Phi, psi and omega in degrees: 000131185291134181272138175249126179254146172282158179303317178302319188287324174298318181292323174299317181297316183293320183299306185291338175290321183294308182291341183272347178297125185285132176273146179237157186281139175221143175287135182234130176300153178233150181269160186288340179282003177269345182270154173246066181312315187299347178293336181223119184282346178287352176266164168206140179286142191284077174220160166082190191293320184297308177306312185297316182293314183292318175305311183304312183290320177293320179295321181287333175282312184277342182069015177210175181210163170214174183272074178295141179234008171216138177245123179212164176222111178231138171251355172208165184054042184287141178281138184254166179296137182084003172300129171266125186235137177285128190287342181271314184270341188059026178257150178290127177272313179199142171260151183278135177247122181308333183290346168297335186268096186276348183252007177066031182282324196300331182292330178273331184281344189243119181238153178210150177227143177224150176208126173292138183253275176064046176243123180284134172225152177302149178232118191256012171233168178284164181292325181297321184290316183293321186266352185051053187202135170282111181264136174268110187268090183222118185235005172215118186281351182243003176223095183293335174299319185292317184298318183294321175300321178299307181300318183293323180295318172297313181285335181263002177311128182269351180204121176248142183231155177226138178225125182259156175272233178284131172263145178230117177257135173232145186210141175266136175258174180305335182298334176302316180291324179297323186294321176284337176300322189259353185288150177240357182292129184303316182296315183291328177293326178289325173295318176303322179293319176292327178293328180275354178292125190296341177277353183250169180211163181234144174280111179257342173221148180209144174231131182225164173225159176252353179208137176217140175234141176244133183251131180244137182231113184264165177281324184248161184288154185292146178303150182302315182297319179294321180302310182302318183293314183296324176296344183278350185054050180298130173256129180229165182224078174288344185232147175299144177058024173238149166249121184243128187220138175252139178231138176280134167256300175206184187299343181238013184213143171207164190241136170244129184236127174244130172243134184177213174228105187245120181270121190260310182208167183198175177228128177259152173214161175265165173234142177213161177272130181226000000 
């Protein structure tokens, strides 16, 4: 026999059906005015010439693009995937520890792609701007004249080029949220609580390179002393965590190569239950 329900009963069924629906974690885009970029000078809002140059180099090498909303260059204290960052202080609140994952979701929730590039491209900004770092151009501790000639050659270069090594793109997928939706691990639940705090955001995408070279082409021939020094392939370390090497190319050209781990750009998002 077919049952007939009254309108109040139908409304109650619908009401309890809605409230019983389990909410799950979702990544939510955020706007740049929610960031407090001045709190950390290693960040930059993705606008202007610096951003355009970085994006052009990344996209041409990787053959893909994403909606990056943070441009940074760090050689230490690098943000790792899953880092929870406070949007006001721009400080890391908590990093994700793979040991939180008792169900082995993380290996599927975390993806990465890498691609060697090694293509020279014109660079329309200075190396300090591109790297978001002030470099000490010093290759001779006992001869400041050579160091001054080097700085002058960099500053007066009439044509600059850049060549990047391997790019590494990392990304968290929706499976990351599903892992946290079902976890019973106490540490993971603490991480989840911080993740859902509206003042916090999470790094879900990141692009980095391990090597970058800059080519400088001068109008006039290099001074003899500087040329001789460059021919020696002097390796210097003016910055922590960097290996810096200069190479002589010809009388009007030389190369600066940096080896390290350089985080170039990334995408932060917020998380909420829906």
